[in-house]
C-alpha positions as CSV (number, residue, x, y, z in Angstrom):
1,M,82.4,121.1,24.1
2,V,79.4,120.5,26.3
3,T,76.7,118.2,24.8
4,S,73.1,117.9,25.9
5,N,72.9,114.4,24.7
6,I,72.9,112.4,28.0
7,T,73.3,109.1,26.2
8,E,76.7,110.1,24.9
9,H,77.9,110.2,28.5
10,N,76.2,107.0,29.5
11,P,78.9,105.1,31.5
12,L,77.5,101.7,30.5
13,K,77.8,102.5,26.8
14,L,81.2,104.2,27.2
15,T,82.5,101.3,29.1
16,L,81.3,98.7,26.6
17,A,82.7,101.0,23.8
18,K,86.2,100.7,25.5
19,C,85.9,96.9,25.1
20,K,86.0,97.2,21.3
21,L,89.8,96.7,21.1
22,M,89.5,93.5,23.2
23,F,86.7,92.3,21.0
24,K,89.0,92.9,18.0
25,Y,91.7,90.7,19.6
26,V,89.1,88.1,20.3
27,L,87.9,88.1,16.7
28,V,91.5,87.8,15.5
29,F,92.1,84.9,17.8
30,G,88.8,83.5,16.5
31,C,90.1,83.8,12.9
32,I,93.3,81.9,13.8
33,L,91.4,79.3,15.8
34,N,89.0,78.6,12.9
35,M,91.8,78.3,10.5
36,L,93.4,75.7,12.8
37,M,90.1,73.9,13.0
38,L,90.6,73.0,9.3
39,A,93.5,70.9,10.4
40,T,91.3,68.0,11.5
41,P,89.3,67.5,8.3
42,I,92.5,68.0,6.2
43,Y,94.2,65.3,8.4
44,S,91.3,62.9,7.8
45,M,91.4,63.5,4.1
46,Q,95.1,62.9,3.8
47,V,95.1,59.8,6.0
48,L,92.2,58.2,4.2
49,D,93.0,59.2,0.7
50,R,96.9,59.0,0.7
51,V,98.4,57.4,3.7
52,I,96.2,54.2,3.7
53,S,96.6,53.7,-0.1
54,S,100.3,54.3,-0.1
55,G,101.1,52.6,3.3
56,N,103.7,55.3,4.0
57,L,104.2,55.3,7.8
58,D,106.6,58.3,7.8
59,T,103.9,60.5,6.2
60,L,101.4,59.3,8.8
61,F,103.9,60.1,11.6
62,M,104.6,63.6,10.2
63,L,100.9,64.3,9.6
64,T,100.0,63.2,13.2
65,L,102.8,65.3,14.6
66,V,101.6,68.4,12.7
67,I,98.0,67.9,13.7
68,G,99.0,67.4,17.3
69,L,100.9,70.7,17.3
70,A,98.0,72.4,15.6
71,L,95.5,71.1,18.2
72,G,97.9,72.1,21.0
73,L,98.2,75.6,19.7
74,M,94.4,75.8,19.2
75,S,93.8,74.8,22.8
76,L,96.2,77.4,24.0
77,L,94.5,80.1,21.9
78,Q,91.1,79.0,23.1
79,A,92.3,79.2,26.7
80,A,93.8,82.6,26.1
81,R,90.6,83.9,24.5
82,S,88.5,82.6,27.4
83,F,90.9,84.2,29.9
84,A,90.7,87.5,28.0
85,M,86.9,87.4,28.1
86,L,86.9,86.7,31.8
87,Q,89.3,89.5,32.4
88,M,87.1,91.8,30.4
89,G,84.1,90.8,32.4
90,A,85.8,91.5,35.7
91,W,87.0,94.9,34.3
92,I,83.5,95.8,33.2
93,E,82.1,94.9,36.7
94,K,84.8,96.9,38.4
95,Q,84.2,100.0,36.2
96,L,80.4,99.9,36.6
97,S,79.5,98.3,39.9
98,E,79.9,101.6,41.9
99,G,77.9,103.6,39.4
100,V,75.2,100.9,39.2
101,F,74.9,100.8,43.0
102,S,74.5,104.6,42.9
103,C,71.9,104.2,40.2
104,S,69.9,101.7,42.3
105,V,69.7,104.2,45.2
106,R,68.8,107.2,43.0
107,M,66.2,105.2,40.9
108,S,64.6,104.2,44.2
109,L,64.5,107.9,45.2
110,E,63.2,109.1,41.8
111,S,60.4,106.5,41.5
112,K,59.7,106.0,45.2
113,V,59.8,102.3,44.5
114,N,62.4,100.1,46.1
115,I,64.6,98.9,43.2
116,G,66.5,96.6,45.5
117,S,69.5,94.8,44.0
118,Q,67.9,94.5,40.5
119,Q,70.4,96.9,38.9
120,L,73.4,94.9,40.2
121,R,71.7,91.7,39.1
122,D,71.4,93.3,35.6
123,L,75.1,94.1,35.6
124,Q,75.9,90.5,36.6
125,T,73.7,89.2,33.8
126,I,75.6,91.3,31.3
127,K,78.9,90.2,32.7
128,T,78.0,86.5,32.7
129,Y,76.7,86.6,29.1
130,M,79.7,88.5,27.9
131,T,82.1,85.9,29.4
132,S,80.0,82.8,28.4
133,L,81.0,80.1,25.9
134,P,77.9,80.7,23.8
135,L,79.0,84.2,23.1
136,L,82.4,83.1,22.0
137,T,80.8,80.5,19.7
138,I,78.5,83.2,18.2
139,L,81.5,85.5,17.7
140,D,82.9,82.8,15.5
141,T,79.9,83.2,13.1
142,P,81.8,85.4,10.6
143,W,84.4,82.7,10.2
144,A,81.8,80.1,9.3
145,I,82.4,81.3,5.8
146,I,85.8,79.7,5.9
147,F,84.3,76.3,6.4
148,I,81.6,76.9,3.8
149,I,84.4,77.9,1.3
150,A,86.3,74.7,2.2
151,L,83.1,72.7,1.5
152,F,82.7,74.4,-1.9
153,I,86.3,73.4,-2.6
154,I,85.6,69.8,-1.8
155,H,82.4,69.8,-3.9
156,I,79.7,72.3,-4.9
157,Y,77.0,70.1,-3.4
158,M,78.6,70.2,0.0
159,G,78.9,74.0,0.0
160,A,75.3,74.3,-1.2
161,L,74.1,72.1,1.7
162,A,76.0,74.3,4.2
163,V,74.5,77.5,2.7
164,I,70.9,76.0,2.8
165,G,71.4,74.8,6.3
166,G,72.7,78.2,7.4
167,V,69.7,80.0,5.9
168,I,67.3,77.7,7.6
169,L,68.9,78.1,11.0
170,V,69.0,81.9,10.6
171,G,65.3,81.7,9.8
172,F,64.7,79.7,12.9
173,A,66.7,82.3,15.0
174,I,64.4,85.1,13.7
175,L,61.3,82.9,14.4
176,S,62.6,82.1,17.9
177,D,62.9,85.8,18.7
178,R,59.4,86.6,17.5
179,L,57.9,83.7,19.3
180,T,59.7,84.1,22.6
181,K,60.4,87.9,23.0
182,P,57.0,88.9,24.4
183,L,57.2,85.9,26.8
184,H,60.8,86.8,27.9
185,D,59.6,90.4,28.5
186,A,56.7,89.2,30.6
187,N,58.9,86.7,32.4
188,N,61.5,89.4,33.3
189,E,58.9,91.8,34.6
190,G,57.1,89.1,36.6
191,F,60.4,87.9,38.1
192,I,61.4,91.4,39.2
193,K,57.9,91.9,40.7
194,S,58.2,88.6,42.5
195,M,61.6,89.5,44.0
196,K,60.2,92.8,45.2
197,H,57.6,90.9,47.1
198,V,60.4,88.8,48.7
199,D,62.5,91.9,49.5
200,Q,59.5,93.6,51.1
201,A,58.7,90.5,53.2
202,T,62.2,90.1,54.5
203,R,62.4,93.8,55.4
204,N,59.2,93.6,57.4
205,A,59.8,90.1,58.9
206,E,59.3,91.2,62.5
207,V,55.9,92.7,61.8
208,I,54.8,89.7,59.7
209,E,55.9,87.2,62.4
210,V,54.5,89.1,65.4
211,M,51.1,89.7,63.8
212,G,50.9,86.3,62.2
213,F,50.1,87.1,58.6
214,L,53.0,85.2,57.0
215,N,50.6,82.8,55.2
216,N,48.8,85.8,53.7
217,I,52.1,87.3,52.5
218,I,53.0,83.9,51.0
219,K,49.6,83.7,49.2
220,S,50.1,87.2,47.8
221,W,53.6,86.3,46.6
222,Q,52.4,83.0,45.1
223,K,49.9,84.8,42.9
224,V,52.7,86.6,41.2
225,N,55.1,83.7,41.3
226,T,52.6,81.2,39.8
227,H,52.1,83.5,36.8
228,V,55.9,83.8,36.4
229,Q,56.3,80.0,36.6
230,G,53.6,79.6,33.9
231,V,55.3,82.0,31.6
232,Q,58.7,80.4,32.3
233,A,57.3,77.0,31.5
234,L,55.8,78.3,28.2
235,V,59.1,80.0,27.3
236,G,61.0,76.8,28.1
237,K,58.7,74.6,26.0
238,R,59.0,76.9,23.0
239,Q,62.7,77.2,23.4
240,S,63.1,73.4,23.7
241,V,61.1,72.8,20.6
242,L,63.1,75.3,18.6
243,T,66.4,73.9,19.9
244,E,65.5,70.3,19.1
245,I,64.3,71.3,15.6
246,T,67.6,73.0,15.2
247,K,69.6,69.9,16.3
248,F,67.5,67.8,14.0
249,I,68.3,70.0,11.0
250,R,72.0,70.0,11.8
251,M,72.2,66.2,12.3
252,F,70.1,65.6,9.2
253,L,72.3,67.8,7.2
254,Q,75.3,65.8,8.4
255,V,73.5,62.6,7.3
256,L,72.8,64.2,4.0
257,V,76.5,65.1,3.6
258,T,77.4,61.5,4.2
259,G,74.8,60.2,1.9
260,I,75.5,62.6,-0.9
261,G,79.2,62.1,-0.3
262,A,78.8,58.4,-0.8
263,Y,76.9,59.0,-4.0
264,L,79.7,61.2,-5.3
265,V,82.3,58.7,-4.3
266,I,80.4,55.9,-6.1
267,N,80.4,58.2,-9.2
268,N,84.1,59.0,-8.7
269,E,83.4,62.7,-8.1
270,M,84.8,62.8,-4.6
271,S,87.2,60.8,-2.4
272,T,86.3,58.8,0.7
273,G,88.3,61.1,3.0
274,A,86.3,64.0,1.7
275,I,83.1,62.5,3.2
276,I,84.7,62.5,6.7
277,A,86.1,66.0,6.1
278,S,82.7,67.4,4.8
279,S,80.8,65.9,7.8
280,S,83.3,67.7,10.2
281,L,83.3,70.9,8.3
282,I,79.5,71.3,8.0
283,G,79.2,70.7,11.8
284,R,81.8,73.5,12.3
285,A,80.0,75.8,9.8
286,L,76.6,75.4,11.4
287,A,77.7,75.3,15.1
288,P,77.5,79.2,15.6
289,F,73.9,79.3,14.3
290,E,72.8,76.3,16.4
291,Q,74.5,77.8,19.5
292,A,72.8,81.2,18.9
293,I,69.4,79.5,19.0
294,A,70.2,77.4,22.0
295,S,71.5,80.4,23.9
296,W,68.8,82.8,22.7
297,K,67.3,83.1,26.2
298,G,70.6,84.3,27.6
299,F,70.9,86.8,24.8
300,V,67.4,88.2,25.4
301,N,68.0,88.4,29.2
302,C,71.3,90.2,28.5
303,R,69.6,92.6,26.1
304,K,66.8,93.4,28.6
305,A,69.3,93.9,31.4
306,Y,71.3,96.3,29.1
307,E,68.1,98.3,28.3
308,R,67.2,98.6,31.9
309,L,70.6,99.7,33.0
310,S,70.9,102.2,30.1
311,K,67.5,103.7,31.0
312,S,68.7,104.0,34.7
313,Y,71.8,105.8,33.7
314,E,69.9,108.2,31.4
315,V,67.5,109.0,34.3
316,T,70.3,109.6,36.9
317,E,73.2,110.9,34.7
318,K,71.9,114.5,34.9
319,V,72.7,114.5,38.6
320,E,76.4,113.5,38.0
321,N,77.2,116.4,35.6
322,R,76.3,119.3,37.9
323,M,79.0,121.9,38.7
324,E,80.2,122.2,42.2
325,L,79.0,125.4,43.9
326,P,80.5,127.4,46.8
327,A,79.7,126.0,50.3
328,P,76.2,127.2,51.3
329,E,75.5,129.5,54.2
330,G,72.1,128.0,54.9
331,K,69.5,130.3,53.3
332,I,66.4,128.5,52.1
333,D,63.7,129.7,49.7
334,V,60.6,127.7,48.8
335,E,58.7,129.1,45.8
336,N,55.1,128.0,44.9
337,L,55.7,124.4,45.9
338,Y,53.3,121.7,44.7
339,F,53.6,117.9,45.0
340,A,51.4,115.0,44.0
341,P,52.6,111.3,43.9
342,Q,53.0,109.8,40.4
343,G,49.7,108.9,39.0
344,V,47.7,110.8,41.6
345,Q,45.9,114.1,40.8
346,K,45.4,115.4,44.3
347,H,48.3,117.5,45.6
348,I,49.7,116.6,49.1
349,V,51.5,120.0,49.2
350,K,49.8,123.0,47.6
351,G,51.4,126.4,46.8
352,V,53.7,126.6,49.8
353,N,56.0,129.7,49.8
354,F,58.4,130.7,52.5
355,S,62.0,131.9,53.1
356,L,64.5,131.3,55.9
357,G,67.6,133.3,56.4
358,A,70.8,131.5,57.5
359,G,70.6,130.5,61.1
360,E,66.8,130.8,61.5
361,M,64.7,128.1,63.1
362,L,61.2,127.2,61.8
363,A,58.7,124.8,63.3
364,I,56.1,123.3,60.9
365,I,53.0,122.2,62.8
366,G,49.5,121.0,61.8
367,P,47.2,118.0,62.0
368,S,48.2,114.5,60.8
369,G,48.1,114.1,57.1
370,S,48.5,117.9,56.5
371,G,51.7,117.3,54.4
372,K,54.4,118.2,56.9
373,T,56.6,115.2,56.3
374,T,56.2,115.5,52.5
375,L,57.2,119.2,52.7
376,A,60.3,118.2,54.7
377,K,61.3,115.7,52.1
378,L,60.8,118.3,49.3
379,V,63.0,120.8,51.1
380,V,65.9,118.3,51.5
381,G,65.5,116.9,48.0
382,G,64.1,113.5,49.0
383,L,61.2,114.2,46.7
384,Q,61.0,116.1,43.5
385,P,58.2,118.7,43.4
386,S,55.5,118.5,40.8
387,L,55.7,122.3,40.5
388,G,57.8,125.0,42.1
389,V,61.3,125.1,43.3
390,V,63.4,124.8,46.5
391,R,66.5,127.0,46.6
392,V,69.6,126.8,48.9
393,D,71.6,130.0,48.8
394,D,69.6,131.1,45.6
395,A,70.6,127.9,43.7
396,S,67.9,125.3,42.9
397,L,68.3,121.9,44.4
398,K,68.6,120.6,40.9
399,D,71.7,122.8,40.4
400,W,73.6,121.3,43.4
401,K,75.7,118.1,43.3
402,R,74.0,115.8,45.8
403,N,77.3,114.6,47.2
404,Q,78.4,118.2,47.8
405,L,75.1,119.6,49.3
406,G,74.5,116.5,51.4
407,Q,77.6,117.3,53.5
408,Y,75.9,120.5,54.6
409,I,72.5,119.0,55.4
410,G,71.5,117.2,58.6
411,Y,68.3,115.2,58.1
412,L,66.3,113.1,60.6
413,P,63.5,111.4,58.8
414,Q,60.3,110.2,60.5
415,D,61.1,106.6,59.7
416,I,64.6,106.0,61.1
417,E,66.9,103.9,58.8
418,L,70.3,102.8,60.1
419,F,72.9,100.6,58.4
420,G,74.7,97.5,59.3
421,G,78.0,98.5,60.8
422,T,79.3,100.2,64.0
423,V,77.9,103.1,66.0
424,K,80.8,105.2,64.6
425,D,80.0,104.2,61.0
426,N,76.4,105.3,61.3
427,I,77.1,108.6,63.0
428,A,79.8,109.3,60.3
429,R,77.4,108.5,57.5
430,M,79.4,105.4,56.6
431,D,82.6,107.4,55.9
432,A,85.5,105.0,56.7
433,D,87.9,107.9,56.9
434,A,85.8,109.9,59.3
435,S,87.6,111.7,62.2
436,S,86.9,110.2,65.6
437,E,86.8,113.7,67.0
438,D,84.0,114.8,64.6
439,V,82.0,111.6,65.5
440,V,82.3,112.2,69.2
441,I,81.4,115.9,68.8
442,A,78.2,114.9,67.0
443,A,77.4,112.3,69.6
444,Q,77.9,114.9,72.4
445,I,75.7,117.4,70.7
446,A,72.9,114.8,70.4
447,G,73.5,113.9,74.1
448,I,74.2,110.2,73.3
449,H,78.0,110.1,74.1
450,E,77.5,108.6,77.6
451,M,75.0,106.1,76.3
452,I,77.4,104.9,73.6
453,L,80.2,104.4,76.1
454,Q,77.9,102.0,78.0
455,L,77.6,99.7,74.9
456,P,79.8,96.6,74.9
457,K,82.5,98.1,72.5
458,G,81.5,101.8,72.7
459,Y,81.7,103.5,69.3
460,D,82.9,100.2,67.8
461,T,79.8,98.3,68.7
462,E,78.1,96.5,65.8
463,I,74.5,97.6,65.8
464,G,73.2,94.9,63.4
465,Y,71.1,95.3,60.3
466,D,69.0,98.5,60.6
467,G,70.2,99.0,64.2
468,S,68.4,95.9,65.4
469,V,70.3,95.8,68.7
470,L,69.1,99.3,69.7
471,S,65.8,100.5,71.2
472,G,63.6,102.9,69.3
473,G,64.8,105.9,71.4
474,Q,68.4,104.9,71.0
475,K,68.0,104.6,67.2
476,Q,66.4,108.0,67.1
477,R,69.1,109.7,69.1
478,L,71.8,107.9,67.0
479,A,70.2,109.2,63.9
480,L,70.1,112.7,65.5
481,A,73.9,112.5,66.0
482,R,74.2,111.5,62.4
483,A,72.2,114.6,61.4
484,F,74.6,116.8,63.4
485,Y,77.8,115.1,62.1
486,G,80.0,117.4,60.1
487,D,78.5,120.7,61.5
488,P,75.8,121.0,58.8
489,K,74.4,124.4,57.7
490,I,70.9,123.1,57.3
491,L,69.0,120.9,59.8
492,V,65.7,119.2,59.0
493,L,64.2,117.1,61.8
494,D,60.9,115.3,61.3
495,E,59.3,114.3,64.6
496,P,62.7,114.3,66.4
497,N,61.1,113.6,69.8
498,S,58.6,110.9,68.8
499,N,60.4,108.0,70.5
500,L,62.2,110.0,73.3
501,D,61.7,109.8,77.0
502,S,62.1,112.8,79.3
503,S,65.9,112.6,79.3
504,G,65.9,112.3,75.5
505,E,63.7,115.4,75.4
506,V,66.2,117.3,77.5
507,A,69.1,116.2,75.2
508,L,67.1,117.2,72.1
509,S,66.5,120.7,73.5
510,T,70.2,121.0,74.3
511,A,71.1,119.9,70.8
512,L,68.7,122.5,69.3
513,S,70.3,125.2,71.4
514,V,73.7,124.2,70.0
515,A,72.3,124.4,66.5
516,K,71.0,127.9,67.2
517,E,74.4,129.0,68.6
518,R,76.1,127.6,65.5
519,K,73.7,129.5,63.2
520,M,72.3,126.3,61.6
521,T,69.1,126.9,59.6
522,C,66.6,124.5,61.2
523,I,63.2,123.1,60.2
524,L,61.5,121.1,62.9
525,I,58.3,119.1,62.5
526,S,56.6,118.1,65.7
527,H,53.2,117.5,67.3
528,R,54.6,118.5,70.7
529,S,54.4,122.1,71.8
530,S,57.4,121.7,74.1
531,I,59.8,122.0,71.2
532,L,58.3,125.4,70.1
533,S,59.9,127.5,72.7
534,I,63.3,127.6,70.9
535,V,62.1,128.3,67.3
536,D,62.0,131.7,65.6
537,K,59.1,131.1,63.3
538,I,56.1,128.8,63.1
539,M,54.3,127.6,60.0
540,V,50.8,126.0,60.2
541,L,49.9,123.5,57.5
542,R,46.5,122.2,56.8
543,D,45.5,119.9,53.8
544,G,48.8,120.6,52.2
545,G,48.4,124.4,52.2
546,M,50.1,127.0,54.4
547,V,47.5,128.5,56.7
548,T,49.8,131.0,58.3
549,M,53.5,131.6,59.0
550,G,55.2,134.2,61.1
551,K,57.2,134.9,64.2
552,R,56.7,132.3,67.0
553,D,54.8,134.5,69.5
554,E,52.6,136.0,66.9
555,V,51.5,132.6,65.5
556,L,51.0,131.1,68.9
557,S,48.9,134.1,69.9
558,Q,46.8,133.7,66.8
559,L,46.4,130.0,67.4
560,N,45.3,130.6,71.0
561,K,42.7,133.2,69.9
562,T,41.2,130.9,67.3
563,Q,41.6,127.8,69.6
564,Q,43.3,125.8,66.9
565,V,44.9,122.5,67.9
566,I,48.6,122.1,67.1
């Protein structure tokens, strides 16, 4: 049965739900461990109340042997429980890391804001908290009742003290949440914003250094970071005060236990050993509450990370559930397309309509700022339209699985982005299993094969982060080879000759001729008229709207008559 409730298919929630069985085992282990923890106070009571008074060394030896075995078993169970939690954390990371990485990329595409590694940091936050000692202590909270019952068995006053202490500590936990939650939220948002400043600066390090505005960038970052530091300091102060108050309450309760115990011993209502046992038991009973308050910051960070990841999955999950369609032939239909950036009322693209049959070649021309690049991004799915639809073989882009359709699209953006790896990796779109033959064919079509062979290791040459070892023209031609890789059905090239010299222009013309021979549907954006000789149709854009579109010669004739500038 198909459900429309996306959250039911949220991988994060499903993965954590699969951990329920492990948590049940952990809770069972916790029950056994807490029962074994009763051994120490029982030992104290027996030694002080019976062994010392009787002087029986055999009883002392047997009691010590039993408590030693109990403590040894307890240590083994604690280690096993910790190992189980660590294993569960590793399993959670393995199950989700690939999807979270995908979410990071898609969220950046949807919001047009560089999410960076925040999603992976959120996953790491969840994993770290779920495998932490504080969580194990908090999971022991239900078993605190065992110690409270034991205290009631010793004396009703001792049990009452434990209950009162527990209620007070729970109250402080609620107070801690209300006092620190807004600050934690502000701190998380500020920290993320601060890290985005750092990511942006490192990506643009060359421009910053060459033009000498590093100090200005630092000042801009410091404005954000100073605010974050102020919030962090305030959170730390409040958390410290609450933690110390909690410690005071717990220690004072233990003092009260000793004092009241002494009073009861004087009145022959309790034994001396029971004082030691009660002091130990009340510490055990209140430890989960105290630990919960001390580790509240970690819990809040984990909760916020979980909320952000859940939201990311809900935004991107729709993409994953699309049905695979037959391979496209390359027909493109653009219907009443409008686009405005989020929060901006003015449309960059306004009411554009056109159709291209499979194998047709269209050039989009117009002055700078007319919306050509935006239209290209809308056609390939890099942007989502505000209104209207783009269809490939009659199916909306929203109906295609991106991983499937992407195999049939060759895209050369205006801003070239390459990836750390070899020349082969980049041409093959980072496919480790790519055929060497297909890579060479793409390079030959782009006219870059001979140039690659001149590199130190040919196709196995490492090009550095973002292709830093290549020139602008080499990067553009390498990206062109990537666009041709896999014999795509649709080719969208945005300013493909902007960084090319004369030999590069010739190679580009040859590549476009190959595309025409192979019946690839092509959309070209260029300011240079030299590229227009090969196209079938021309569209003129101005202020985001389509001025005219038609066969190449007809449009060029019309432009010549009106003396419009391309």
